[in-house]
C-alpha positions, 0 to 999 in steps of 0.5 A: 237596121234602118238607116237611122240606126246605121249612122249611130252605129257609123258615128260611134265605132268612128268616134271609138276607133280615133279615140277623141271627137273635135268638137260638137262642130265637127260632130255635126258635120259627120254626122250630117255625111252619114246621114246622105250616104245610102244603107249600104255605103253605112254597111261598108263603113261599119265593116272597114272600122272592125 
């Protein structure tokens, strides 16, 4: 899985877990933050969210 796919999975998982998305602005902020993380960090977040 490449970095972009990991970012997609993590963001979808976090939104699903919280059950809501506040705004497009908050979604973009989350995506920008996730894009700065390494693949290993993203995989760790996915494991924690499961």
